[in-house]
N, CA, C and O atoms as CSV, one atom per row, in Angstrom:
chain,resi,resn,atom,element,x,y,z
A,1,MET,N,N,150.395,142.406,66.957
A,1,MET,CA,C,150.058,141.125,66.388
A,1,MET,C,C,148.917,140.519,67.203
A,1,MET,O,O,148.925,140.536,68.434
A,2,ARG,N,N,147.941,139.987,66.477
A,2,ARG,CA,C,146.835,139.323,67.164
A,2,ARG,C,C,147.412,138.102,67.876
A,2,ARG,O,O,148.121,137.296,67.274
A,3,THR,N,N,147.102,137.978,69.154
A,3,THR,CA,C,147.700,136.951,69.999
A,3,THR,C,C,146.631,136.273,70.834
A,3,THR,O,O,145.705,136.914,71.331
A,4,LEU,N,N,146.779,134.961,70.977
A,4,LEU,CA,C,145.964,134.191,71.917
A,4,LEU,C,C,146.841,133.912,73.115
A,4,LEU,O,O,147.959,133.416,72.968
A,5,VAL,N,N,146.349,134.223,74.296
A,5,VAL,CA,C,147.037,133.801,75.514
A,5,VAL,C,C,146.108,132.819,76.222
A,5,VAL,O,O,144.942,133.110,76.492
A,6,ARG,N,N,146.672,131.639,76.515
A,6,ARG,CA,C,145.918,130.627,77.260
A,6,ARG,C,C,146.466,130.616,78.679
A,6,ARG,O,O,147.661,130.417,78.897
A,7,VAL,N,N,145.579,130.833,79.636
A,7,VAL,CA,C,145.934,130.883,81.050
A,7,VAL,C,C,145.267,129.696,81.731
A,7,VAL,O,O,144.039,129.614,81.783
A,8,SER,N,N,146.064,128.788,82.246
A,8,SER,CA,C,145.554,127.619,82.954
A,8,SER,C,C,145.953,127.752,84.422
A,8,SER,O,O,147.135,127.712,84.763
A,9,MET,N,N,144.951,127.909,85.283
A,9,MET,CA,C,145.187,128.292,86.676
A,9,MET,C,C,145.189,127.102,87.634
A,9,MET,O,O,144.367,126.193,87.521
A,10,ASP,N,N,146.109,127.128,88.556
A,10,ASP,CA,C,146.146,126.144,89.625
A,10,ASP,C,C,144.839,126.225,90.412
A,10,ASP,O,O,144.385,127.316,90.757
A,11,VAL,N,N,144.240,125.078,90.693
A,11,VAL,CA,C,142.935,125.062,91.358
A,11,VAL,C,C,143.008,125.661,92.762
A,11,VAL,O,O,142.184,126.507,93.111
A,12,ASN,N,N,143.972,125.242,93.566
A,12,ASN,CA,C,144.046,125.747,94.941
A,12,ASN,C,C,144.359,127.241,94.988
A,12,ASN,O,O,143.743,127.985,95.750
A,13,ALA,N,N,145.313,127.672,94.175
A,13,ALA,CA,C,145.663,129.092,94.160
A,13,ALA,C,C,144.496,129.935,93.661
A,13,ALA,O,O,144.232,131.006,94.208
A,14,SER,N,N,143.791,129.465,92.626
A,14,SER,CA,C,142.657,130.250,92.124
A,14,SER,C,C,141.476,130.188,93.085
A,14,SER,O,O,140.713,131.150,93.175
A,15,ASN,N,N,141.305,129.077,93.806
A,15,ASN,CA,C,140.265,129.025,94.855
A,15,ASN,C,C,140.520,130.106,95.902
A,15,ASN,O,O,139.611,130.846,96.277
A,16,SER,N,N,141.757,130.190,96.364
A,16,SER,CA,C,142.111,131.204,97.364
A,16,SER,C,C,141.895,132.610,96.822
A,16,SER,O,O,141.406,133.489,97.532
A,17,ALA,N,N,142.264,132.820,95.554
A,17,ALA,CA,C,142.096,134.137,94.938
A,17,ALA,C,C,140.620,134.507,94.804
A,17,ALA,O,O,140.250,135.666,94.989
A,18,ILE,N,N,139.797,133.544,94.489
A,18,ILE,CA,C,138.349,133.807,94.396
A,18,ILE,C,C,137.809,134.189,95.763
A,18,ILE,O,O,137.073,135.167,95.891
A,19,LYS,N,N,138.171,133.424,96.785
A,19,LYS,CA,C,137.676,133.694,98.150
A,19,LYS,C,C,138.109,135.066,98.653
A,19,LYS,O,O,137.360,135.727,99.373
A,20,SER,N,N,139.305,135.497,98.282
A,20,SER,CA,C,139.821,136.782,98.769
A,20,SER,C,C,139.378,137.970,97.916
A,20,SER,O,O,139.556,139.121,98.315
A,21,GLY,N,N,138.804,137.694,96.746
A,21,GLY,CA,C,138.422,138.769,95.831
A,21,GLY,C,C,139.532,139.148,94.866
A,21,GLY,O,O,139.327,139.970,93.972
A,22,GLU,N,N,140.701,138.557,95.040
A,22,GLU,CA,C,141.854,138.856,94.190
A,22,GLU,C,C,141.622,138.408,92.748
A,22,GLU,O,O,142.080,139.058,91.808
A,23,PHE,N,N,140.915,137.307,92.581
A,23,PHE,CA,C,140.663,136.774,91.238
A,23,PHE,C,C,139.938,137.807,90.378
A,23,PHE,O,O,140.378,138.117,89.271
A,24,SER,N,N,138.840,138.332,90.882
A,24,SER,CA,C,138.064,139.331,90.125
A,24,SER,C,C,138.885,140.575,89.852
A,24,SER,O,O,138.824,141.132,88.755
A,25,ARG,N,N,139.649,141.016,90.835
A,25,ARG,CA,C,140.453,142.226,90.674
A,25,ARG,C,C,141.511,142.041,89.589
A,25,ARG,O,O,141.632,142.877,88.694
A,26,VAL,N,N,142.272,140.958,89.661
A,26,VAL,CA,C,143.336,140.708,88.691
A,26,VAL,C,C,142.753,140.524,87.298
A,26,VAL,O,O,143.274,141.072,86.327
A,27,MET,N,N,141.671,139.753,87.195
A,27,MET,CA,C,141.073,139.497,85.891
A,27,MET,C,C,140.538,140.797,85.288
A,27,MET,O,O,140.757,141.067,84.107
A,28,GLN,N,N,139.847,141.591,86.080
A,28,GLN,CA,C,139.290,142.844,85.584
A,28,GLN,C,C,140.395,143.809,85.148
A,28,GLN,O,O,140.309,144.404,84.073
A,29,GLU,N,N,141.422,143.967,85.969
A,29,GLU,CA,C,142.534,144.861,85.618
A,29,GLU,C,C,143.233,144.411,84.339
A,29,GLU,O,O,143.582,145.233,83.491
A,30,THR,N,N,143.435,143.110,84.207
A,30,THR,CA,C,144.100,142.590,83.008
A,30,THR,C,C,143.248,142.806,81.773
A,30,THR,O,O,143.753,143.238,80.737
A,31,LEU,N,N,141.965,142.511,81.871
A,31,LEU,CA,C,141.085,142.688,80.717
A,31,LEU,C,C,140.988,144.158,80.314
A,31,LEU,O,O,140.957,144.471,79.124
A,32,GLU,N,N,140.939,145.057,81.286
A,32,GLU,CA,C,140.896,146.487,80.976
A,32,GLU,C,C,142.193,146.948,80.310
A,32,GLU,O,O,142.174,147.819,79.441
A,33,ARG,N,N,143.313,146.364,80.719
A,33,ARG,CA,C,144.605,146.782,80.186
A,33,ARG,C,C,144.846,146.249,78.774
A,33,ARG,O,O,145.302,146.998,77.909
A,34,ILE,N,N,144.550,144.972,78.524
A,34,ILE,CA,C,144.859,144.399,77.201
A,34,ILE,C,C,143.704,144.541,76.213
A,34,ILE,O,O,143.904,144.378,75.010
A,35,LYS,N,N,142.507,144.841,76.697
A,35,LYS,CA,C,141.336,145.050,75.842
A,35,LYS,C,C,141.178,143.929,74.809
A,35,LYS,O,O,141.303,144.171,73.608
A,36,PRO,N,N,140.906,142.710,75.269
A,36,PRO,CA,C,140.803,141.597,74.323
A,36,PRO,C,C,139.608,141.759,73.389
A,36,PRO,O,O,138.570,142.303,73.768
A,37,GLU,N,N,139.780,141.273,72.153
A,37,GLU,CA,C,138.652,141.268,71.228
A,37,GLU,C,C,137.688,140.139,71.587
A,37,GLU,O,O,136.515,140.175,71.214
A,38,ALA,N,N,138.184,139.141,72.311
A,38,ALA,CA,C,137.341,138.053,72.818
A,38,ALA,C,C,138.017,137.451,74.042
A,38,ALA,O,O,139.243,137.408,74.135
A,39,ALA,N,N,137.196,136.988,74.979
A,39,ALA,CA,C,137.697,136.311,76.182
A,39,ALA,C,C,136.749,135.162,76.496
A,39,ALA,O,O,135.535,135.350,76.578
A,40,TYR,N,N,137.305,133.987,76.668
A,40,TYR,CA,C,136.513,132.796,76.959
A,40,TYR,C,C,137.085,132.120,78.197
A,40,TYR,O,O,138.294,132.130,78.426
A,41,PHE,N,N,136.201,131.538,78.987
A,41,PHE,CA,C,136.585,130.894,80.238
A,41,PHE,C,C,135.939,129.519,80.275
A,41,PHE,O,O,134.753,129.372,79.979
A,42,TYR,N,N,136.732,128.504,80.644
A,42,TYR,CA,C,136.223,127.136,80.632
A,42,TYR,C,C,137.150,126.239,81.453
A,42,TYR,O,O,138.285,126.622,81.738
A,43,PRO,N,N,136.675,125.043,81.838
A,43,PRO,CA,C,137.566,124.098,82.520
A,43,PRO,C,C,138.334,123.266,81.490
A,43,PRO,O,O,137.749,122.758,80.533
A,44,GLU,N,N,139.645,123.130,81.694
A,44,GLU,CA,C,140.472,122.289,80.834
A,44,GLU,C,C,141.379,121.455,81.722
A,44,GLU,O,O,142.133,121.992,82.533
A,45,ASN,N,N,141.302,120.139,81.565
A,45,ASN,CA,C,142.104,119.223,82.376
A,45,ASN,C,C,141.932,119.505,83.869
A,45,ASN,O,O,142.891,119.427,84.636
A,46,GLY,N,N,140.705,119.832,84.274
A,46,GLY,CA,C,140.409,120.054,85.684
A,46,GLY,C,C,140.887,121.380,86.242
A,46,GLY,O,O,140.878,121.572,87.458
A,47,ARG,N,N,141.307,122.303,85.382
A,47,ARG,CA,C,141.819,123.606,85.829
A,47,ARG,C,C,140.994,124.727,85.202
A,47,ARG,O,O,140.535,124.604,84.066
A,48,ARG,N,N,140.807,125.809,85.936
A,48,ARG,CA,C,140.181,126.999,85.360
A,48,ARG,C,C,141.098,127.512,84.255
A,48,ARG,O,O,142.307,127.646,84.445
A,49,THR,N,N,140.509,127.791,83.110
A,49,THR,CA,C,141.304,128.208,81.959
A,49,THR,C,C,140.641,129.392,81.281
A,49,THR,O,O,139.415,129.468,81.196
A,50,ALA,N,N,141.458,130.313,80.799
A,50,ALA,CA,C,140.983,131.468,80.047
A,50,ALA,C,C,141.707,131.522,78.712
A,50,ALA,O,O,142.907,131.262,78.630
A,51,LEU,N,N,140.962,131.861,77.669
A,51,LEU,CA,C,141.522,132.147,76.359
A,51,LEU,C,C,141.246,133.614,76.079
A,51,LEU,O,O,140.090,134.034,76.027
A,52,LEU,N,N,142.299,134.390,75.901
A,52,LEU,CA,C,142.172,135.825,75.679
A,52,LEU,C,C,142.814,136.164,74.332
A,52,LEU,O,O,143.990,135.876,74.110
A,53,PHE,N,N,142.040,136.773,73.442
A,53,PHE,CA,C,142.520,137.168,72.125
A,53,PHE,C,C,142.695,138.680,72.133
A,53,PHE,O,O,141.734,139.416,72.355
A,54,PHE,N,N,143.919,139.146,71.891
A,54,PHE,CA,C,144.183,140.581,71.970
A,54,PHE,C,C,145.311,140.959,71.028
A,54,PHE,O,O,146.027,140.099,70.515
A,55,ASP,N,N,145.458,142.256,70.807
A,55,ASP,CA,C,146.534,142.768,69.958
A,55,ASP,C,C,147.743,143.065,70.831
A,55,ASP,O,O,147.739,144.021,71.606
A,56,MET,N,N,148.783,142.235,70.701
A,56,MET,CA,C,150.001,142.466,71.465
A,56,MET,C,C,150.899,143.386,70.638
A,56,MET,O,O,151.392,143.007,69.575
A,57,LYS,N,N,151.096,144.583,71.142
A,57,LYS,CA,C,151.854,145.609,70.413
A,57,LYS,C,C,153.335,145.250,70.298
A,57,LYS,O,O,153.965,145.535,69.280
A,58,ASP,N,N,153.890,144.629,71.335
A,58,ASP,CA,C,155.322,144.343,71.366
A,58,ASP,C,C,155.553,143.107,72.227
A,58,ASP,O,O,154.835,142.889,73.203
A,59,GLN,N,N,156.536,142.309,71.878
A,59,GLN,CA,C,156.847,141.106,72.657
A,59,GLN,C,C,157.172,141.433,74.104
A,59,GLN,O,O,156.969,140.604,74.992
A,60,SER,N,N,157.674,142.633,74.346
A,60,SER,CA,C,158.014,143.012,75.719
A,60,SER,C,C,156.764,143.184,76.590
A,60,SER,O,O,156.879,143.398,77.797
A,61,ASP,N,N,155.568,143.092,75.984
A,61,ASP,CA,C,154.315,143.150,76.748
A,61,ASP,C,C,153.994,141.819,77.431
A,61,ASP,O,O,153.134,141.766,78.309
A,62,MET,N,N,154.681,140.745,77.033
A,62,MET,CA,C,154.356,139.425,77.593
A,62,MET,C,C,154.461,139.372,79.114
A,62,MET,O,O,153.538,138.865,79.752
A,63,PRO,N,N,155.525,139.862,79.725
A,63,PRO,CA,C,155.587,139.783,81.190
A,63,PRO,C,C,154.444,140.517,81.895
A,63,PRO,O,O,153.924,140.028,82.898
A,64,SER,N,N,154.053,141.676,81.385
A,64,SER,CA,C,152.985,142.419,82.061
A,64,SER,C,C,151.638,141.723,81.937
A,64,SER,O,O,150.751,141.929,82.764
A,65,VAL,N,N,151.484,140.898,80.903
A,65,VAL,CA,C,150.256,140.110,80.766
A,65,VAL,C,C,150.339,138.857,81.637
A,65,VAL,O,O,149.380,138.521,82.333
A,66,ALA,N,N,151.466,138.175,81.602
A,66,ALA,CA,C,151.591,136.878,82.270
A,66,ALA,C,C,151.793,136.958,83.783
A,66,ALA,O,O,151.225,136.152,84.521
A,67,GLU,N,N,152.592,137.912,84.255
A,67,GLU,CA,C,152.964,137.936,85.674
A,67,GLU,C,C,151.782,137.960,86.651
A,67,GLU,O,O,151.824,137.243,87.651
A,68,PRO,N,N,150.743,138.744,86.408
A,68,PRO,CA,C,149.623,138.700,87.361
A,68,PRO,C,C,148.999,137.307,87.484
A,68,PRO,O,O,148.533,136.922,88.557
A,69,PHE,N,N,148.993,136.560,86.387
A,69,PHE,CA,C,148.454,135.199,86.422
A,69,PHE,C,C,149.415,134.232,87.115
A,69,PHE,O,O,148.991,133.366,87.881
A,70,PHE,N,N,150.709,134.387,86.840
A,70,PHE,CA,C,151.705,133.569,87.540
A,70,PHE,C,C,151.620,133.809,89.045
A,70,PHE,O,O,151.495,132.871,89.833
A,71,MET,N,N,151.690,135.069,89.423
A,71,MET,CA,C,151.769,135.437,90.839
A,71,MET,C,C,150.455,135.204,91.587
A,71,MET,O,O,150.461,134.734,92.725
A,72,GLY,N,N,149.343,135.531,90.954
A,72,GLY,CA,C,148.060,135.462,91.649
A,72,GLY,C,C,147.388,134.112,91.637
A,72,GLY,O,O,146.647,133.776,92.561
A,73,PHE,N,N,147.642,133.315,90.574
A,73,PHE,CA,C,146.865,132.086,90.413
A,73,PHE,C,C,147.729,130.848,90.201
A,73,PHE,O,O,147.196,129.769,89.942
A,74,GLY,N,N,149.052,130.979,90.307
A,74,GLY,CA,C,149.924,129.827,90.045
A,74,GLY,C,C,149.663,129.245,88.667
A,74,GLY,O,O,149.687,128.027,88.490
A,75,ALA,N,N,149.415,130.106,87.694
A,75,ALA,CA,C,148.979,129.685,86.366
A,75,ALA,C,C,150.141,129.340,85.442
A,75,ALA,O,O,151.263,129.819,85.614
A,76,SER,N,N,149.844,128.505,84.470
A,76,SER,CA,C,150.731,128.367,83.320
A,76,SER,C,C,150.138,129.278,82.249
A,76,SER,O,O,148.920,129.349,82.086
A,77,VAL,N,N,151.004,129.967,81.528
A,77,VAL,CA,C,150.571,130.958,80.548
A,77,VAL,C,C,151.304,130.690,79.238
A,77,VAL,O,O,152.530,130.573,79.214
A,78,GLU,N,N,150.541,130.593,78.148
A,78,GLU,CA,C,151.120,130.358,76.832
A,78,GLU,C,C,150.620,131.420,75.869
A,78,GLU,O,O,149.460,131.827,75.929
A,79,PHE,N,N,151.503,131.869,74.975
A,79,PHE,CA,C,151.171,132.869,73.969
A,79,PHE,C,C,151.278,132.234,72.582
A,79,PHE,O,O,152.219,131.493,72.297
A,80,PHE,N,N,150.297,132.538,71.724
A,80,PHE,CA,C,150.281,132.017,70.365
A,80,PHE,C,C,149.899,133.136,69.392
A,80,PHE,O,O,148.902,133.823,69.617
A,81,PRO,N,N,150.673,133.336,68.313
A,81,PRO,CA,C,150.209,134.257,67.278
A,81,PRO,C,C,149.044,133.590,66.549
A,81,PRO,O,O,149.113,132.405,66.224
A,82,VAL,N,N,147.980,134.343,66.293
A,82,VAL,CA,C,146.795,133.786,65.636
A,82,VAL,C,C,146.299,134.729,64.547
A,82,VAL,O,O,146.666,135.903,64.503
A,83,MET,N,N,145.452,134.183,63.663
A,83,MET,CA,C,144.855,134.954,62.580
A,83,MET,C,C,143.342,134.790,62.621
A,83,MET,O,O,142.825,133.764,63.062
A,84,ASN,N,N,142.644,135.818,62.154
A,84,ASN,CA,C,141.220,135.647,61.883
A,84,ASN,C,C,141.095,135.291,60.403
A,84,ASN,O,O,142.108,135.178,59.713
A,85,VAL,N,N,139.882,135.114,59.908
A,85,VAL,CA,C,139.700,134.666,58.527
A,85,VAL,C,C,140.228,135.698,57.520
A,85,VAL,O,O,140.755,135.320,56.474
A,86,ASP,N,N,140.092,136.986,57.823
A,86,ASP,CA,C,140.622,138.012,56.921
A,86,ASP,C,C,142.151,137.953,56.857
A,86,ASP,O,O,142.739,138.085,55.783
A,87,ASP,N,N,142.789,137.755,58.016
A,87,ASP,CA,C,144.249,137.618,58.047
A,87,ASP,C,C,144.692,136.406,57.230
A,87,ASP,O,O,145.679,136.473,56.497
A,88,LEU,N,N,143.960,135.304,57.357
A,88,LEU,CA,C,144.297,134.084,56.623
A,88,LEU,C,C,144.192,134.323,55.126
A,88,LEU,O,O,145.082,133.919,54.376
A,89,LYS,N,N,143.129,134.967,54.678
A,89,LYS,CA,C,142.959,135.261,53.251
A,89,LYS,C,C,144.117,136.112,52.744
A,89,LYS,O,O,144.694,135.811,51.699
A,90,THR,N,N,144.460,137.168,53.469
A,90,THR,CA,C,145.577,138.028,53.076
A,90,THR,C,C,146.870,137.222,53.009
A,90,THR,O,O,147.643,137.366,52.061
A,91,GLY,N,N,147.109,136.382,54.004
A,91,GLY,CA,C,148.314,135.559,54.028
A,91,GLY,C,C,148.382,134.580,52.869
A,91,GLY,O,O,149.444,134.394,52.274
A,92,LEU,N,N,147.255,133.950,52.543
A,92,LEU,CA,C,147.233,133.012,51.418
A,92,LEU,C,C,147.455,133.740,50.097
A,92,LEU,O,O,148.132,133.220,49.210
A,93,ASP,N,N,146.889,134.944,49.958
A,93,ASP,CA,C,147.125,135.746,48.755
A,93,ASP,C,C,148.609,136.088,48.620
A,93,ASP,O,O,149.170,135.995,47.529
A,94,LYS,N,N,149.243,136.483,49.723
A,94,LYS,CA,C,150.682,136.801,49.697
A,94,LYS,C,C,151.498,135.561,49.345
A,94,LYS,O,O,152.457,135.646,48.578
A,95,ALA,N,N,151.124,134.417,49.900
A,95,ALA,CA,C,151.852,133.173,49.620
A,95,ALA,C,C,151.716,132.799,48.150
A,95,ALA,O,O,152.681,132.351,47.531
A,96,SER,N,N,150.529,132.979,47.591
A,96,SER,CA,C,150.298,132.665,46.191
A,96,SER,C,C,151.132,133.572,45.296
A,96,SER,O,O,151.734,133.103,44.330
A,97,THR,N,N,151.174,134.865,45.608
A,97,THR,CA,C,151.971,135.822,44.836
A,97,THR,C,C,153.455,135.466,44.907
A,97,THR,O,O,154.150,135.493,43.892
A,98,ALA,N,N,153.934,135.137,46.089
A,98,ALA,CA,C,155.346,134.770,46.261
A,98,ALA,C,C,155.665,133.497,45.485
A,98,ALA,O,O,156.740,133.390,44.894
A,99,ARG,N,N,154.755,132.537,45.478
A,99,ARG,CA,C,154.954,131.282,44.764
A,99,ARG,C,C,155.031,131.539,43.262
A,99,ARG,O,O,155.865,130.965,42.563
A,100,GLU,N,N,154.142,132.416,42.774
A,100,GLU,CA,C,154.143,132.752,41.351
A,100,GLU,C,C,155.453,133.419,40.932
A,100,GLU,O,O,155.980,133.136,39.856
A,101,LYS,N,N,155.970,134.294,41.772
A,101,LYS,CA,C,157.207,135.008,41.460
A,101,LYS,C,C,158.413,134.065,41.442
A,101,LYS,O,O,159.377,134.309,40.716
A,102,SER,N,N,158.367,133.005,42.226
A,102,SER,CA,C,159.528,132.115,42.329
A,102,SER,C,C,159.438,130.941,41.336
A,102,SER,O,O,160.374,130.147,41.239
A,103,ARG,N,N,158.343,130.828,40.614
A,103,ARG,CA,C,158.156,129.733,39.658
A,103,ARG,C,C,159.043,129.994,38.438
A,103,ARG,O,O,159.035,131.101,37.901
A,104,PRO,N,N,159.813,128.987,37.989
A,104,PRO,CA,C,160.661,129.173,36.800
A,104,PRO,C,C,159.799,129.376,35.542
A,104,PRO,O,O,158.685,128.859,35.456
A,105,LEU,N,N,160.318,130.120,34.589
A,105,LEU,CA,C,159.613,130.363,33.336
A,105,LEU,C,C,159.573,129.078,32.521
A,105,LEU,O,O,160.547,128.326,32.494
A,106,ALA,N,N,158.449,128.824,31.858
A,106,ALA,CA,C,158.298,127.625,31.029
A,106,ALA,C,C,159.215,127.728,29.799
A,106,ALA,O,O,159.322,128.792,29.189
A,107,GLY,N,N,159.852,126.653,29.452
A,107,GLY,CA,C,160.676,126.592,28.258
A,107,GLY,C,C,162.044,127.218,28.404
A,107,GLY,O,O,162.768,127.336,27.416
A,108,VAL,N,N,162.416,127.616,29.584
A,108,VAL,CA,C,163.737,128.239,29.774
A,108,VAL,C,C,164.705,127.217,30.312
A,108,VAL,O,O,165.872,127.533,30.543
């Protein structure tokens, strides 16, 4: 399932990780492992934040994605199922078909 993970990192912990080189190592290893289709980095509420869009094969993959950020950067990590425009179109088509099937027949 296409998934967005938002990683919001503690400033002091991520400062230490940057100084030690741990930040680059953890980020590179994670990106190589999950192979995101997109990755964005920006400040949010005064914290370093990453948005990573990737295909999560199984829910049991969440700990292996989140733990390096928890342990290395004191981060909060959130997972969200997301769609691209093609997924949305397919979903709306399915919803329309389901709605049509459940509509009562006229005059009955």
